[in-house]
Backbone bond lengths (Angstrom), bond angles and torsions (degrees), N, CA, C in turn:
res aa  C-N    CA-C-N  psi(-1)  N-CA   C-N-CA  omega(-1)  CA-C   N-CA-C  phi
1 M - - - 1.472 - - 1.530 109.69 -
2 S 1.306 117.90 129.68 1.461 120.75 179.87 1.520 110.33 -70.15
3 D 1.363 114.59 157.20 1.461 118.68 177.47 1.520 110.79 -57.54
4 R 1.336 116.13 -42.21 1.458 119.71 -177.37 1.528 110.63 -61.05
5 T 1.332 116.79 -43.07 1.463 120.23 178.84 1.514 110.77 -62.58
6 W 1.341 115.61 -42.10 1.471 119.58 179.44 1.513 110.16 -61.93
7 F 1.356 115.82 -44.93 1.461 120.64 -178.33 1.523 111.22 -60.53
8 V 1.329 116.58 -43.25 1.462 120.20 -178.57 1.520 110.41 -63.74
9 R 1.330 117.70 -41.31 1.456 120.36 179.07 1.520 110.91 -64.51
10 V 1.336 116.13 -40.98 1.463 119.41 177.34 1.515 110.25 -62.32
11 A 1.318 116.32 -43.38 1.462 120.69 -177.98 1.523 111.49 -60.38
12 K 1.315 116.32 -36.74 1.464 119.62 -179.09 1.521 111.42 -72.04
13 R 1.345 116.44 -29.65 1.470 119.64 -178.31 1.526 112.19 -87.78
14 H 1.315 116.40 -32.24 1.462 120.61 -173.15 1.527 109.27 -119.25
15 T 1.288 116.39 113.95 1.455 120.58 179.91 1.517 111.73 -112.40
16 M 1.327 118.07 2.17 1.459 119.16 -179.47 1.524 110.62 -68.87
17 I 1.319 116.16 149.01 1.460 121.84 177.75 1.527 108.31 -88.50
18 I 1.326 115.94 126.35 1.459 122.38 179.61 1.523 108.55 -117.82
19 D 1.314 117.00 121.04 1.460 122.12 173.13 1.528 106.96 -83.62
20 S 1.317 117.58 112.93 1.459 121.82 -173.87 1.514 114.12 -89.19
21 H 1.340 118.03 9.00 1.476 119.11 -174.81 1.533 110.30 -156.13
22 C 1.326 115.78 96.91 1.468 120.92 178.15 1.521 108.81 -148.98
23 H 1.309 116.88 140.85 1.458 121.48 -179.91 1.524 111.30 -98.71
24 A 1.338 115.32 154.88 1.465 120.33 -179.98 1.519 109.35 -155.97
25 G 1.322 115.16 154.09 1.460 119.81 177.13 1.516 112.55 97.64
26 H 1.328 115.14 -166.67 1.456 121.65 -175.03 1.524 111.06 -116.75
27 G 1.325 115.36 138.89 1.448 121.00 167.18 1.520 108.55 -91.41
28 D 1.319 116.29 179.86 1.464 118.49 177.41 1.523 111.19 -122.21
29 G 1.337 115.49 23.40 1.451 120.41 176.72 1.515 111.31 -114.15
30 L 1.305 115.13 -179.27 1.468 121.19 177.50 1.521 110.20 -137.62
31 T 1.316 116.47 32.63 1.455 120.87 179.95 1.517 111.09 -78.01
32 G 1.333 115.11 -40.73 1.451 121.40 -178.66 1.518 108.66 -173.43
33 P 1.319 118.24 -178.52 1.476 119.85 -179.93 1.518 112.76 -55.39
34 W 1.332 116.61 -32.24 1.467 120.72 -175.01 1.520 113.94 -63.92
35 D 1.341 118.87 -24.03 1.472 120.02 178.30 1.525 111.40 -122.37
36 T 1.338 116.84 16.17 1.460 121.14 -179.72 1.526 111.28 -112.64
37 A 1.319 117.43 -62.00 1.461 120.21 -179.80 1.520 110.17 -161.40
38 A 1.325 115.04 144.67 1.465 121.89 177.47 1.527 108.45 -129.61
39 P 1.322 117.66 78.22 1.471 121.06 -178.19 1.520 111.63 -73.53
40 L 1.316 116.69 144.63 1.456 121.21 -173.31 1.524 115.08 -102.04
41 Q 1.326 118.36 -8.86 1.462 120.26 -171.45 1.529 112.14 -55.98
42 D 1.323 117.29 -54.12 1.461 120.04 -178.60 1.533 110.76 -68.31
43 Y 1.329 115.63 -39.23 1.463 119.06 179.48 1.525 110.84 -57.71
44 L 1.327 117.17 -47.08 1.465 120.12 -176.79 1.521 111.64 -62.73
45 H 1.311 116.32 -38.47 1.472 119.70 177.43 1.524 110.08 -63.11
46 R 1.319 116.25 -45.82 1.463 120.50 -179.16 1.525 111.19 -67.96
47 A 1.337 116.38 -41.99 1.465 120.50 -178.94 1.526 111.33 -63.19
48 T 1.317 116.08 -38.96 1.467 119.96 179.16 1.520 110.95 -63.32
49 R 1.314 116.09 -40.05 1.462 119.84 179.44 1.531 111.71 -65.54
50 V 1.334 116.37 -32.31 1.457 120.72 177.97 1.518 111.12 -74.09
51 G 1.330 116.52 -30.03 1.460 120.81 -177.29 1.514 113.75 110.11
52 I 1.340 116.77 9.68 1.467 120.37 177.86 1.520 108.89 -69.88
53 R 1.323 115.88 123.80 1.459 120.90 -176.88 1.524 113.21 -96.89
54 R 1.338 116.88 -31.42 1.456 120.84 -179.17 1.527 109.16 -139.68
55 T 1.337 115.05 153.88 1.458 120.63 -174.73 1.523 110.39 -139.17
56 V 1.318 115.69 136.77 1.464 122.12 173.68 1.519 108.14 -88.60
57 L 1.330 116.08 121.13 1.460 120.85 -177.33 1.522 111.07 -101.53
58 L 1.332 114.89 139.61 1.460 124.25 177.36 1.522 107.32 -127.59
59 A 1.313 116.92 144.00 1.460 119.95 179.24 1.528 110.62 -67.23
60 A 1.324 115.62 160.87 1.458 121.18 168.92 1.530 108.16 -75.96
61 F 1.335 116.98 165.16 1.462 119.72 175.30 1.527 109.76 -56.93
62 H 1.329 115.49 140.09 1.459 120.00 -175.11 1.523 109.45 -153.53
63 S 1.325 117.06 153.37 1.464 120.65 176.54 1.523 111.72 -82.85
64 D 1.338 117.39 -9.48 1.462 121.70 179.60 1.528 107.57 -140.55
65 Y 1.338 116.27 96.14 1.458 119.07 -175.34 1.524 113.07 -74.70
66 E 1.315 118.98 -19.42 1.464 119.07 171.58 1.526 109.53 -61.69
67 R 1.307 114.97 -45.40 1.470 120.11 179.04 1.527 110.67 -66.50
68 A 1.322 117.04 -43.39 1.464 120.61 -179.77 1.526 111.22 -63.62
69 N 1.339 116.64 -39.60 1.466 119.96 179.30 1.524 111.70 -67.86
70 R 1.331 117.02 -33.38 1.470 119.64 176.74 1.524 110.38 -64.39
71 E 1.330 116.30 -43.35 1.470 118.52 177.42 1.521 110.70 -62.94
72 L 1.336 116.05 -42.28 1.460 119.35 178.99 1.527 110.93 -62.36
73 A 1.326 116.53 -37.20 1.469 120.50 179.56 1.522 111.03 -61.77
74 R 1.331 117.11 -37.43 1.467 119.85 178.25 1.526 110.72 -65.93
75 I 1.317 116.29 -37.43 1.462 119.75 178.78 1.526 110.21 -66.93
76 V 1.325 116.20 -45.64 1.467 120.34 179.01 1.523 110.42 -61.50
77 A 1.333 116.20 -43.29 1.466 120.41 -178.50 1.517 112.22 -66.31
78 S 1.325 117.31 -24.46 1.465 119.73 179.81 1.527 111.66 -69.46
79 R 1.339 116.21 -25.64 1.472 120.27 178.07 1.528 109.03 -147.03
80 P 1.321 117.31 70.80 1.470 120.36 -176.02 1.514 113.84 -64.41
81 D 1.328 116.92 -20.21 1.464 119.89 176.87 1.520 112.05 -82.69
82 R 1.327 115.97 -5.65 1.477 121.50 -176.63 1.520 113.01 -113.66
83 F 1.346 117.48 -30.48 1.457 121.02 -171.47 1.524 113.42 -120.18
84 Y 1.327 115.11 145.30 1.460 124.00 162.54 1.531 106.95 -109.64
85 G 1.323 117.16 159.42 1.454 120.61 177.43 1.514 112.24 -128.14
86 F 1.338 116.44 144.84 1.458 123.74 171.31 1.528 107.74 -116.26
87 A 1.325 116.70 141.67 1.460 121.32 178.27 1.520 109.74 -84.15
88 F 1.312 116.84 120.47 1.461 122.01 176.64 1.531 107.96 -83.14
89 V 1.328 117.58 130.13 1.464 121.08 176.97 1.520 109.37 -131.66
90 H 1.315 115.16 151.36 1.465 122.38 178.75 1.520 107.86 -103.80
91 P 1.337 118.28 122.62 1.469 120.31 -175.24 1.527 114.45 -59.53
92 E 1.307 118.56 -26.22 1.466 121.47 -176.61 1.530 112.08 -103.60
93 R 1.327 117.36 -53.77 1.465 119.34 -177.71 1.523 112.42 -65.47
94 D 1.333 116.92 -31.20 1.467 120.70 -177.98 1.525 112.39 -96.24
95 R 1.296 116.69 12.05 1.458 121.30 -179.70 1.534 110.63 -57.06
96 G 1.320 115.84 130.15 1.447 121.03 178.73 1.521 114.89 88.96
97 R 1.332 117.33 -9.78 1.469 119.63 179.53 1.534 112.75 -128.94
98 V 1.319 116.58 12.77 1.464 120.01 179.93 1.518 110.66 -61.42
99 Q 1.334 116.71 -41.39 1.463 120.22 179.52 1.530 110.74 -57.10
100 K 1.317 116.28 -47.07 1.463 120.59 -179.19 1.525 110.82 -63.18
101 M 1.325 116.90 -45.34 1.457 120.98 -178.42 1.524 111.56 -62.04
102 V 1.332 115.80 -43.80 1.460 119.34 -178.11 1.521 110.73 -71.85
103 H 1.320 117.11 -35.67 1.465 119.82 177.56 1.528 110.34 -60.40
104 V 1.310 116.71 -45.68 1.462 120.79 177.59 1.525 110.22 -61.87
105 A 1.331 115.47 -44.28 1.464 119.83 -176.60 1.529 111.82 -64.44
106 V 1.326 117.12 -42.39 1.466 120.61 -177.55 1.523 111.30 -78.90
107 A 1.342 116.36 -48.82 1.469 120.35 -174.20 1.527 112.26 -74.51
108 N 1.333 117.68 -39.97 1.461 121.11 -174.91 1.530 113.43 -96.40
109 Y 1.335 115.97 -37.87 1.456 118.86 -175.38 1.528 112.72 -96.38
110 G 1.323 117.09 -15.98 1.459 119.78 -177.32 1.512 114.15 78.14
111 F 1.345 117.99 20.42 1.455 120.99 179.76 1.529 110.19 -70.00
112 V 1.328 115.36 158.46 1.468 119.53 -172.80 1.526 113.34 -128.27
113 G 1.318 118.59 14.75 1.458 120.00 179.46 1.513 111.56 -170.36
114 I 1.329 115.15 176.22 1.463 123.54 178.83 1.522 108.48 -120.52
115 K 1.329 116.28 140.52 1.473 121.62 175.11 1.526 108.65 -116.00
116 V 1.333 115.99 133.24 1.467 122.98 177.19 1.523 107.20 -135.18
117 H 1.316 115.91 144.56 1.471 119.72 179.85 1.520 109.72 -129.41
118 R 1.311 115.29 132.81 1.469 120.62 179.24 1.518 112.07 -60.38
119 H 1.315 118.23 -25.52 1.463 121.67 175.93 1.527 110.80 -57.46
120 D 1.332 116.20 -35.41 1.470 120.54 177.75 1.515 111.51 -79.45
121 G 1.318 117.09 -40.30 1.460 121.85 -177.40 1.511 110.18 166.13
122 R 1.318 115.68 165.90 1.468 120.07 179.17 1.519 110.76 -72.52
123 I 1.313 115.98 143.32 1.456 121.88 178.58 1.523 109.76 -57.56
124 S 1.324 116.83 146.82 1.462 122.15 -175.61 1.525 111.40 -116.69
125 R 1.332 115.42 164.67 1.462 119.83 173.75 1.527 110.63 -61.80
126 E 1.304 116.16 -36.01 1.459 119.81 179.10 1.524 110.73 -54.32
127 I 1.305 116.61 -47.63 1.463 121.22 -178.96 1.526 110.79 -65.15
128 C 1.319 116.18 -44.70 1.471 119.88 -178.31 1.519 111.61 -63.67
129 E 1.328 116.96 -39.20 1.457 119.88 -177.25 1.524 111.92 -73.89
130 V 1.319 116.96 -31.45 1.460 119.68 173.17 1.530 109.91 -67.40
131 A 1.330 116.82 -42.58 1.461 120.06 177.39 1.522 110.39 -59.70
132 R 1.315 116.65 -40.69 1.465 120.50 178.08 1.520 110.97 -61.61
133 A 1.332 117.17 -44.18 1.466 120.96 -177.46 1.521 111.75 -64.13
134 F 1.329 116.89 -37.13 1.463 121.02 -178.52 1.533 112.63 -91.34
135 R 1.331 116.04 -5.95 1.462 122.07 -179.14 1.523 111.84 56.07
136 I 1.312 114.73 47.33 1.456 120.62 -180.00 1.526 110.15 -120.74
137 P 1.322 117.40 151.24 1.458 120.56 178.74 1.522 111.76 -75.84
138 V 1.324 114.86 159.29 1.463 122.39 176.46 1.521 108.63 -117.58
139 L 1.315 116.31 122.67 1.465 121.61 172.72 1.520 106.77 -94.01
140 Y 1.324 116.99 108.37 1.460 121.37 -174.32 1.524 109.65 -120.34
141 D 1.335 116.29 109.93 1.455 121.44 176.64 1.528 107.73 -81.55
142 V 1.333 115.95 109.53 1.466 120.83 -172.85 1.522 112.36 -88.18
143 M 1.330 118.43 -8.01 1.458 122.58 179.62 1.529 111.63 53.79
144 G 1.316 116.02 41.94 1.460 120.58 176.55 1.512 115.53 92.45
145 E 1.339 118.26 -11.90 1.467 121.36 -179.87 1.537 109.74 -84.60
146 I 1.318 115.38 68.98 1.460 120.28 -171.82 1.524 113.31 -72.99
147 S 1.324 118.61 -15.95 1.466 120.26 -178.21 1.518 111.87 -60.03
148 I 1.342 117.51 -24.66 1.462 120.06 178.91 1.516 111.41 -61.93
149 A 1.323 117.94 -24.54 1.465 120.83 179.87 1.521 110.96 -60.04
150 E 1.327 117.24 -35.21 1.465 120.96 178.21 1.521 110.86 -63.60
151 L 1.323 116.84 -44.08 1.464 120.83 -179.55 1.524 111.07 -68.94
152 L 1.320 116.70 -42.81 1.462 119.99 179.32 1.525 111.15 -61.51
153 A 1.317 116.56 -42.15 1.460 120.41 -178.86 1.523 111.53 -66.47
154 Q 1.323 117.22 -36.99 1.461 120.81 -178.68 1.521 112.33 -76.50
155 E 1.320 116.48 -42.78 1.464 120.98 -174.30 1.523 113.22 -83.03
156 Y 1.330 116.35 -30.13 1.471 120.39 -176.30 1.533 110.44 -132.65
157 P 1.320 117.12 63.99 1.469 119.79 -178.36 1.520 113.51 -66.08
158 D 1.346 116.94 -16.31 1.462 120.29 -179.74 1.525 112.59 -98.63
159 V 1.334 116.96 11.33 1.461 122.28 174.52 1.525 107.60 -115.95
160 N 1.323 116.74 134.28 1.464 121.10 178.99 1.525 110.42 -93.38
161 F 1.329 115.25 129.14 1.461 122.03 -178.97 1.524 109.74 -117.90
162 V 1.323 115.26 129.42 1.462 121.27 174.47 1.520 107.30 -105.45
163 I 1.325 116.55 116.21 1.466 122.33 177.25 1.523 106.69 -98.66
164 P 1.333 118.23 102.23 1.471 119.80 -170.92 1.523 113.50 -71.24
165 H 1.307 115.02 168.78 1.466 123.59 175.23 1.530 112.21 61.38
166 L 1.343 117.28 24.06 1.456 121.17 -174.77 1.533 110.47 54.34
167 G 1.333 115.47 30.99 1.457 121.08 175.25 1.508 116.11 99.00
168 S 1.328 118.43 -16.35 1.465 118.94 -176.76 1.521 111.45 -157.47
169 F 1.331 115.98 114.34 1.462 120.26 174.42 1.532 110.85 -72.90
170 S 1.335 116.42 -23.60 1.469 120.94 -176.53 1.522 112.81 -85.75
171 D 1.331 116.80 15.57 1.462 121.83 172.61 1.523 112.58 67.72
172 D 1.344 116.80 35.09 1.458 121.51 176.43 1.531 107.86 -80.44
173 W 1.313 117.37 99.99 1.465 120.97 -174.00 1.529 111.46 -65.28
174 R 1.333 116.94 -30.24 1.465 118.74 178.93 1.521 110.76 -64.62
175 A 1.327 115.92 -44.32 1.458 120.00 178.46 1.518 110.95 -64.87
176 Q 1.315 116.99 -42.77 1.459 120.45 -178.78 1.527 111.30 -65.38
177 L 1.307 116.75 -41.54 1.457 120.39 176.92 1.524 110.78 -63.50
178 G 1.331 115.68 -41.50 1.458 120.12 179.30 1.513 112.74 -66.23
179 L 1.328 117.31 -36.02 1.457 119.11 -179.70 1.524 111.14 -65.32
180 I 1.318 117.71 -31.47 1.458 119.74 178.75 1.527 110.16 -57.19
181 D 1.320 117.26 -39.46 1.464 120.13 178.13 1.520 111.13 -61.20
182 H 1.337 117.03 -40.21 1.465 120.42 177.93 1.532 110.85 -65.89
183 L 1.318 116.68 -38.90 1.464 120.05 177.65 1.523 110.89 -61.15
184 V 1.319 115.90 -39.80 1.461 120.81 -179.08 1.530 110.94 -68.48
185 R 1.324 117.44 -42.00 1.466 121.22 -170.45 1.522 114.21 -87.05
186 H 1.329 117.86 -27.68 1.459 119.68 -170.52 1.531 111.58 -115.47
187 P 1.318 117.93 119.08 1.475 120.77 -177.66 1.516 114.34 -62.43
188 N 1.336 118.19 -24.90 1.464 120.51 -174.42 1.521 113.64 -101.25
189 I 1.315 117.94 10.73 1.465 121.71 177.59 1.524 108.87 -107.25
190 Y 1.335 115.48 124.55 1.464 122.91 -178.53 1.527 109.03 -126.02
191 T 1.303 116.35 172.74 1.458 120.65 174.53 1.517 109.07 -142.70
192 D 1.332 116.05 170.96 1.465 119.54 171.04 1.515 109.85 -126.28
193 T 1.317 115.02 167.41 1.462 121.33 -171.63 1.522 113.31 -91.83
194 S 1.317 118.49 -2.96 1.462 120.75 -172.44 1.524 111.97 -63.20
195 G 1.314 115.40 129.47 1.450 121.58 173.96 1.514 115.85 71.16
196 V 1.316 118.36 9.04 1.465 120.29 179.48 1.521 108.50 -79.69
197 R 1.306 116.79 114.11 1.460 120.65 -175.63 1.533 113.16 -95.96
198 R 1.320 116.65 -26.40 1.469 119.70 179.20 1.531 108.65 -83.67
199 F 1.305 115.21 92.84 1.463 120.71 -172.31 1.524 112.25 -60.91
200 D 1.330 117.59 -36.98 1.460 119.76 -178.90 1.523 111.81 -61.51
201 L 1.325 117.43 -33.22 1.461 120.18 177.73 1.522 110.74 -72.10
202 L 1.318 116.87 -37.26 1.463 119.80 176.15 1.529 109.93 -63.98
203 H 1.307 116.01 -42.61 1.464 120.71 177.51 1.524 110.28 -61.93
204 Q 1.332 116.67 -42.29 1.461 120.63 179.34 1.525 111.12 -63.64
205 A 1.331 116.72 -38.41 1.463 120.27 178.58 1.518 111.19 -60.54
206 V 1.317 116.47 -42.65 1.465 120.16 178.87 1.518 110.71 -66.35
207 Q 1.316 116.61 -43.71 1.458 120.23 -177.08 1.529 111.86 -67.46
208 R 1.308 118.06 -39.94 1.465 121.00 -174.72 1.522 112.69 -87.15
209 A 1.322 116.95 -45.10 1.471 120.07 -175.21 1.514 112.66 -90.81
210 G 1.328 116.67 -27.18 1.450 120.71 -178.58 1.513 112.20 100.75
211 A 1.306 116.03 149.10 1.464 121.31 -178.28 1.523 112.01 -62.59
212 H 1.336 117.50 -23.40 1.468 120.57 -177.13 1.524 112.63 -73.84
213 K 1.352 118.11 -2.41 1.466 120.93 178.90 1.532 112.36 -106.81
214 I 1.324 117.79 7.64 1.459 120.88 -171.66 1.522 110.74 -129.49
215 L 1.341 116.02 135.01 1.461 122.25 178.82 1.524 109.82 -112.91
216 F 1.295 116.04 143.53 1.470 121.19 173.67 1.521 109.63 -77.29
217 G 1.332 115.90 130.60 1.461 121.12 175.61 1.512 109.98 -148.23
218 T 1.325 116.85 156.17 1.463 119.96 -177.28 1.527 113.61 -113.84
219 D 1.337 117.89 -21.09 1.468 122.40 -168.78 1.529 109.78 57.60
220 G 1.343 114.30 37.47 1.460 119.27 173.78 1.523 109.88 -66.70
221 P 1.311 117.87 167.01 1.466 125.69 4.63 1.519 113.62 -86.40
222 W 1.345 117.04 5.65 1.462 120.03 -172.09 1.513 113.51 -85.74
223 L 1.342 118.12 -28.95 1.453 120.45 174.04 1.523 108.80 -100.21
224 H 1.317 116.37 144.11 1.462 121.17 -172.26 1.530 110.36 -78.35
225 P 1.335 118.11 127.42 1.465 120.96 -179.98 1.528 113.97 -56.35
226 F 1.325 117.20 -35.43 1.468 119.16 -178.55 1.517 110.93 -65.13
227 V 1.338 116.52 -41.51 1.461 120.11 179.79 1.525 110.31 -64.26
228 E 1.337 116.32 -44.92 1.464 120.43 -179.20 1.526 111.53 -66.22
229 F 1.330 116.28 -38.31 1.467 119.96 179.45 1.526 111.02 -69.89
230 A 1.319 117.16 -31.75 1.464 120.42 -179.37 1.525 111.17 -60.74
231 K 1.336 117.36 -31.11 1.457 120.13 178.81 1.522 110.80 -65.30
232 I 1.317 116.64 -37.12 1.467 120.35 179.22 1.532 109.73 -66.59
233 R 1.305 116.29 -42.96 1.463 119.50 178.03 1.524 110.68 -62.98
234 A 1.337 116.29 -38.28 1.464 120.14 -177.79 1.527 112.56 -68.43
235 L 1.320 117.68 -19.07 1.460 120.48 178.32 1.526 112.34 -70.12
236 E 1.338 116.68 -16.97 1.466 122.61 178.40 1.524 111.19 52.69
237 L 1.305 115.18 56.38 1.454 122.48 -176.96 1.520 111.46 -84.24
238 S 1.324 114.92 161.76 1.452 119.29 171.15 1.523 108.56 -67.76
239 T 1.308 116.90 163.91 1.462 120.80 179.69 1.521 111.27 -58.53
240 T 1.318 116.48 -41.82 1.468 120.28 -179.49 1.512 111.61 -66.55
241 D 1.338 118.12 -47.37 1.461 120.77 -179.06 1.525 111.69 -63.78
242 K 1.323 116.33 -38.66 1.464 119.72 177.97 1.530 110.58 -62.60
243 A 1.331 115.80 -42.28 1.463 119.65 179.46 1.517 111.79 -65.02
244 L 1.322 117.70 -34.50 1.463 121.01 177.41 1.520 110.51 -62.97
245 I 1.324 116.20 -50.69 1.465 120.62 -177.18 1.522 111.31 -66.49
246 L 1.310 116.95 -39.44 1.467 120.81 -173.89 1.530 114.09 -79.87
247 G 1.305 118.31 -4.97 1.462 118.01 179.10 1.508 115.52 177.85
248 G 1.328 117.23 -36.31 1.454 120.29 -175.80 1.507 114.20 -60.23
249 N 1.340 116.94 -40.95 1.463 119.71 -179.20 1.525 111.82 -64.89
250 F 1.309 116.76 -41.87 1.462 119.55 179.19 1.521 110.86 -63.09
251 L 1.307 117.21 -43.98 1.462 120.53 179.72 1.520 111.03 -60.73
252 R 1.311 117.01 -36.41 1.462 120.99 177.23 1.527 111.07 -63.39
253 L 1.324 117.12 -41.10 1.463 120.98 -175.59 1.526 112.81 -69.78
254 I 1.326 117.58 -24.25 1.468 119.40 -178.88 1.523 112.26 -106.05
255 A 1.326 116.89 11.11 1.461 120.39 -173.03 1.517 113.96 -69.34
256 D 1.354 117.68 -23.76 1.464 120.32 -173.20 1.525 113.58 -113.69
257 V 1.322 117.57 21.77 1.467 120.13 -179.48 1.522 110.26 -57.78
258 Q 1.334 115.92 134.17 1.461 120.51 177.20 1.517 109.51 -141.19
259 V 1.331 115.60 161.32 1.458 121.79 177.23 1.527 107.50 -112.69
260 P 1.334 118.00 98.31 1.458 120.40 -178.89 1.515 111.43 -78.54
261 S 1.316 116.35 162.02 1.465 119.84 171.31 1.513 108.10 -69.81
262 F 1.309 117.09 157.46 1.452 120.14 -179.65 1.525 111.04 -58.15
263 E 1.331 116.87 -33.27 1.458 120.21 -177.11 1.520 111.89 -65.70
264 R 1.324 117.26 -26.11 1.457 120.27 -176.68 1.516 112.51 -80.77
265 V 1.328 117.15 -12.98 1.457 119.82 177.03 1.518 107.43 -82.24
266 V 1.310 117.22 124.83 1.460 120.90 -174.02 1.513 111.25 -57.55
267 A 1.328 115.43 150.89 1.457 120.46 -175.84 1.513 112.13 -59.51
268 S 1.324 116.64 -33.68 1.463 119.25 -178.44 1.513 112.61 -67.27
269 A 1.322 117.02 -16.36 1.460 119.46 178.69 1.516 111.37 -76.89
270 T 1.321 117.42 -16.60 1.453 120.56 179.77 1.516 112.37 -114.37
271 T 1.336 117.19 -9.59 1.458 120.92 178.60 1.517 109.15 -113.97
272 P 1.328 118.60 110.75 1.454 120.75 -176.45 1.524 111.41 -59.15
273 R 1.337 115.71 140.16 1.452 120.69 177.70 1.519 111.68 -100.42
274 E 1.303 115.80 -20.14 1.451 119.64 -169.13 1.520 111.24 -107.40
275 S 1.296 115.15 144.63 1.453 120.49 177.06 1.512 110.05 -73.03
276 E 1.335 116.06 146.20 1.458 119.77 177.41 1.524 111.09 -61.42
277 S 1.346 117.04 -24.54 1.461 120.32 -176.71 1.525 112.34 -97.14
278 Y 1.339 116.84 15.61 1.469 119.91 -177.64 1.523 110.65 -59.58
279 R 1.333 114.61 138.10 1.458 121.26 173.72 1.519 108.35 -138.06
280 D 1.306 116.44 152.16 1.449 121.43 176.92 1.530 108.55 -59.64
281 P 1.349 118.47 119.29 1.471 119.48 -175.53 1.509 114.04 -67.94
282 W 1.335 117.38 -16.81 1.450 120.69 -178.16 1.523 112.36 -97.61
283 L 1.315 116.43 1.56 1.453 120.84 178.85 1.520 109.43 -84.13
284 V 1.318 117.73 126.50 1.456 121.48 -179.24 1.522 108.66 -79.98
285 H 1.331 115.48 123.63 1.462 120.98 178.63 1.533 108.25 -105.55
286 T 1.274 115.03 133.63 1.471 119.77 178.30 1.507 109.34 -109.77
287 A 1.295 116.21 149.43 1.473 120.51 -179.94 1.506 109.19 -69.95
288 A 1.333 114.22 144.63 1.468 118.86 -179.97 1.507 110.53 -69.63
């Protein structure tokens, strides 16, 4: 069965709106809301009014993601019919223990994905190979570094990656335009609609890559669900395409989650390959 056929069948069965990108819990920093606190009270009220039935929760930035994921697990467990959870991992600080963290998150907390942010560090093979073993998607905010999508698609074609914000929350149109090409060419590269302000690029992504490559997200609780949902309505999609973006695509990405034995996770997923001091060899460094 083709992916498109699967997506259409899911869309016909599932019409609930799923927000695939929302933060919750407390950070331990004071840089901004993103590492301080992500309260859900107002978000839930607004999301309910929009018609959002389920929400994917991600921790706020934290210096200890094991602790942050535990707090997130309590929130998810408080309303398991309302929330999904993704395990936040740090590519550098959590090096060598990603397998353990994700195993706990999936087996004990019921989480269904991994979250990585370029602000913390570049995604690693360790993370990708753990995602492969658990058959879970990776939400990786690349902060405009969309070229990584080419490497991820080539090296891990059996892992699904969601690059949120159409590649750039900071409204980098070059990155967003470039990500559309990756969406078109690579079956395992997806994006979400959260925080995308250049509507014409979002429209182009749907037209060129197809609705089956795009997930609805709000980046709550800081962005308003009504504003984010209005963009989906403005796309004037068919009933089937709208259902794919609003929930069907996400359900497809988490359909095969499994909890493997530790032995089934490849050795490279637990043994770091990269030096802590790794730097891009082609990046020009200037003396301070």
